[in-house]
C-alpha positions as CSV (number, residue, x, y, z in Angstrom):
1,M,-7.8,11.5,5.0
2,R,-9.1,8.2,4.9
3,Q,-7.5,5.9,1.9
4,V,-8.1,2.2,1.1
5,V,-5.6,0.5,-0.8
6,L,-7.4,-2.4,-2.9
7,D,-6.5,-5.3,-5.0
8,T,-8.4,-8.2,-6.3
9,E,-7.4,-11.8,-7.9
10,T,-9.8,-13.4,-10.4
11,T,-10.5,-16.5,-12.4
12,G,-9.4,-15.0,-15.7
13,L,-9.1,-11.5,-17.4
14,E,-12.4,-10.6,-18.9
15,P,-15.5,-10.3,-16.6
16,E,-17.6,-9.9,-19.9
17,E,-16.5,-13.6,-20.5
18,G,-18.0,-14.6,-17.2
19,H,-14.9,-14.7,-14.9
20,R,-15.2,-13.8,-11.3
21,I,-13.4,-12.4,-8.5
22,I,-11.6,-14.8,-6.0
23,E,-9.9,-12.7,-3.6
24,I,-10.3,-9.2,-2.4
25,G,-7.6,-7.4,0.0
26,C,-7.9,-3.8,1.4
27,L,-5.7,-1.9,3.6
28,E,-7.0,1.3,5.4
29,M,-4.7,4.2,5.7
30,I,-5.5,7.4,7.8
31,D,-3.6,10.4,7.0
32,R,-0.9,8.5,4.9
33,Q,-0.6,5.9,7.9
34,L,-1.5,2.3,7.8
35,S,-4.3,1.9,10.7
36,G,-4.4,-1.7,11.0
37,R,-7.7,-2.1,9.8
38,Q,-8.2,-4.6,6.8
39,F,-10.8,-6.5,4.5
40,H,-9.5,-9.5,3.3
41,R,-11.8,-12.6,1.9
42,Y,-11.2,-15.4,-0.5
43,I,-14.2,-15.9,-2.6
44,N,-16.0,-19.1,-4.1
45,P,-16.4,-17.8,-7.8
46,E,-18.9,-20.7,-8.9
47,R,-17.0,-21.6,-11.7
48,S,-13.4,-22.9,-12.4
49,V,-10.0,-20.9,-12.4
50,E,-8.6,-20.8,-15.7
51,S,-5.0,-22.5,-15.8
52,G,-3.3,-19.0,-16.8
53,A,-4.7,-17.3,-13.9
54,L,-3.8,-20.2,-11.5
55,T,-0.2,-19.9,-12.5
56,V,-0.6,-16.2,-11.3
57,H,-2.1,-16.4,-7.9
58,G,-2.1,-20.1,-7.3
59,L,-5.7,-20.3,-6.0
60,S,-7.3,-23.5,-7.0
61,D,-10.9,-24.7,-7.3
62,E,-10.4,-27.0,-4.2
63,F,-9.0,-24.1,-2.2
64,L,-11.9,-21.9,-3.0
65,S,-14.7,-24.5,-2.9
66,D,-15.7,-23.9,0.5
67,K,-15.3,-20.0,0.6
68,P,-18.2,-17.5,0.8
69,R,-19.8,-16.2,-2.4
70,F,-19.5,-12.6,-3.2
71,A,-22.8,-11.9,-2.0
72,E,-22.3,-13.1,1.4
73,V,-19.3,-10.6,1.9
74,A,-20.7,-7.7,-0.2
75,D,-22.2,-5.8,2.5
76,E,-19.2,-5.9,4.7
77,F,-17.0,-4.9,1.8
78,I,-19.3,-2.0,0.8
79,D,-19.3,-0.7,4.3
80,F,-15.2,-0.8,4.5
81,I,-14.6,1.3,1.1
82,R,-17.5,3.5,1.3
83,G,-16.5,7.2,1.4
84,A,-12.9,6.3,1.1
85,E,-10.1,7.2,-1.4
86,L,-9.3,4.0,-3.1
87,L,-5.7,3.4,-4.4
88,I,-5.8,0.7,-7.0
89,H,-3.2,-0.3,-9.5
90,N,-4.5,-0.5,-13.1
91,A,-7.9,0.6,-11.6
92,A,-9.7,-0.2,-14.7
93,F,-9.3,-4.0,-14.3
94,D,-10.4,-4.4,-10.9
95,L,-13.2,-1.7,-11.3
96,G,-14.5,-3.8,-14.1
97,F,-14.8,-7.0,-11.9
98,L,-16.1,-5.4,-8.8
99,D,-18.7,-3.7,-10.8
100,S,-19.7,-6.9,-12.3
101,E,-20.1,-8.6,-9.1
102,L,-22.1,-5.8,-7.9
103,T,-24.6,-5.7,-10.6
104,R,-25.1,-9.3,-9.9
105,L,-26.6,-7.9,-6.4
106,E,-30.2,-6.0,-6.8
107,G,-29.9,-2.4,-6.1
108,S,-26.1,-2.3,-5.3
109,P,-24.3,0.8,-6.5
110,R,-21.3,1.0,-8.8
111,I,-17.8,1.5,-7.0
112,V,-17.3,5.3,-8.2
113,D,-20.9,5.8,-6.4
114,M,-19.6,4.8,-3.3
115,A,-16.0,6.0,-3.1
116,E,-13.2,8.2,-5.1
117,V,-10.9,6.3,-7.0
118,H,-7.0,7.0,-7.8
119,D,-5.3,4.8,-10.5
120,T,-1.7,4.4,-9.1
121,L,-0.6,3.0,-12.4
122,A,-1.5,6.3,-14.2
123,L,0.4,8.1,-11.4
124,A,3.5,5.9,-11.9
125,R,3.4,6.6,-15.8
126,E,3.1,10.4,-15.0
127,L,6.2,10.4,-12.6
128,H,8.2,7.8,-15.1
129,P,7.1,8.2,-18.5
130,G,8.6,5.5,-20.9
131,Q,9.3,3.0,-18.2
132,R,8.0,-0.2,-16.9
133,N,5.3,0.5,-14.2
134,S,4.1,-2.8,-13.0
135,L,4.1,-3.2,-9.4
136,D,7.3,-5.5,-9.5
137,A,8.8,-2.6,-11.4
138,L,7.9,-0.2,-9.1
139,C,9.1,-2.2,-6.2
140,R,12.5,-2.5,-7.5
141,R,12.8,1.5,-8.4
142,Y,11.7,2.3,-4.9
143,E,13.7,-0.5,-3.2
144,V,10.4,-2.1,-1.6
145,D,11.2,-5.7,-0.6
146,N,8.9,-7.8,-2.7
147,S,10.9,-11.3,-2.4
148,N,7.8,-12.9,-0.8
149,R,5.9,-12.1,-4.2
150,A,6.4,-15.6,-5.8
151,L,2.9,-15.6,-6.5
152,H,0.2,-12.7,-6.6
153,G,-2.1,-12.1,-3.7
154,A,-4.4,-9.5,-2.9
155,L,-3.5,-8.7,0.4
156,L,0.3,-9.0,-0.1
157,D,-0.1,-6.7,-3.5
158,S,-2.1,-4.1,-1.3
159,E,0.7,-4.0,1.2
160,L,3.4,-3.6,-1.4
161,L,1.1,-1.1,-3.3
162,A,0.6,0.9,0.0
163,E,4.4,1.3,0.5
164,V,5.2,2.2,-3.0
165,Y,2.5,4.8,-3.1
166,L,3.8,6.3,-0.2
167,L,7.4,6.4,-1.3
168,M,5.9,7.9,-5.2
169,T,4.0,10.7,-3.2
170,G,5.9,11.4,-0.2
171,G,8.5,13.8,-1.7
172,Q,5.6,15.8,-2.9
173,V,3.6,16.0,0.4
174,A,6.4,17.3,3.1
175,L,9.6,19.0,1.9
176,G,10.6,18.9,5.6
177,L,14.3,17.6,5.1
178,D,17.5,19.4,5.6
179,L,20.7,19.1,3.5
180,D,22.3,16.9,6.0
181,G,19.8,14.4,5.9
182,A,17.9,15.0,9.2
183,A,14.0,15.3,9.3
184,M,12.9,18.8,10.1
185,A,10.1,19.5,12.6
186,G,6.9,18.6,11.0
187,A,8.2,16.4,8.3
188,D,6.4,13.4,7.2
189,P,7.7,10.5,8.7
190,S,7.0,8.2,5.5
191,V,9.5,10.1,3.6
192,P,12.9,8.7,3.9
193,A,15.7,10.8,5.0
194,F,17.5,12.6,2.4
195,D,20.9,11.3,1.3
196,A,23.1,13.7,-0.4
197,S,25.8,10.9,-1.1
198,R,23.5,9.5,-3.8
199,L,23.4,12.6,-5.9
200,V,25.4,12.3,-9.1
201,R,27.1,15.3,-10.6
202,K,28.0,15.4,-14.4
203,N,29.6,18.0,-16.0
204,A,29.1,18.6,-20.0
205,D,31.7,17.6,-22.0
206,G,33.5,19.2,-24.9
207,A,31.0,18.6,-27.6
208,E,28.1,19.2,-25.2
209,L,29.3,22.7,-24.6
210,E,29.9,23.3,-28.2
211,A,26.4,22.3,-29.0
212,H,25.2,24.7,-26.1
213,R,27.3,27.6,-27.3
214,A,25.9,27.2,-30.9
215,L,22.4,27.0,-29.6
216,L,23.0,30.4,-27.7
217,D,24.5,31.9,-30.8
218,K,21.3,31.0,-32.6
219,I,19.1,32.6,-29.8
220,A,21.2,35.6,-29.9
221,G,20.9,35.9,-33.8
222,I,17.3,35.9,-33.7
223,A,16.8,38.1,-30.6
224,G,18.9,40.9,-32.5
225,D,20.0,43.9,-30.2
226,R,18.2,42.4,-27.2
227,G,21.0,39.6,-27.2
228,C,20.8,36.4,-25.3
229,I,20.0,36.5,-21.8
230,W,21.9,33.3,-20.9
231,D,25.2,35.0,-22.0
232,G,25.1,37.0,-19.0
233,V,24.6,33.8,-16.6
234,E,27.8,32.4,-15.2
235,S,28.8,29.3,-17.2
236,E,31.7,28.1,-15.4
237,P,31.1,24.7,-13.3
238,R,30.4,25.1,-9.7
């Protein structure tokens, strides 16, 4: 399976307002392992960078002035992502800008016509509903070191996202861990060893037990002669 982790930086927030891509960073993974291949380009947007965007990524007009235009790197970029499964955090944002750039090139396809897209933000929201799921928040949750991320950067963010994605999905791919924390034969090496010492056991208190008993009695009353099957389950703490 070939996957490409992708991120962009831009002159502003809305391609409909004429904002452009100024950096593309892509990392290739083969069978959940980084292959070492990457695509990374800074791009001259042919317009100024908004001050708000500059504070995010630090890429100035002066720095970008001698960089290639998107049209000059488009073919290489398309060749790199074609046929891959793209992993993008908040994919709608990056796809909006990439497709906007591609429409400026006669005959160029849209991203979804060249590659399958998976939004890692949507995945994170499924796994962690009601929580913050920005890349920084996920790095903290999965203990990924993002201390070098003083400013956003497309390649750096792709590296962080690749590590976060493997941790988010690793446990669902290979359950090859024994209870002593040692990897079993055939286990995915990207999955961290299981650390039983980090498990927390919390017994119900008196009020919680009373509420549970009241619920069982209610179920038994509704069930009538059939009774409540949970009354037959051992309730003593183990």
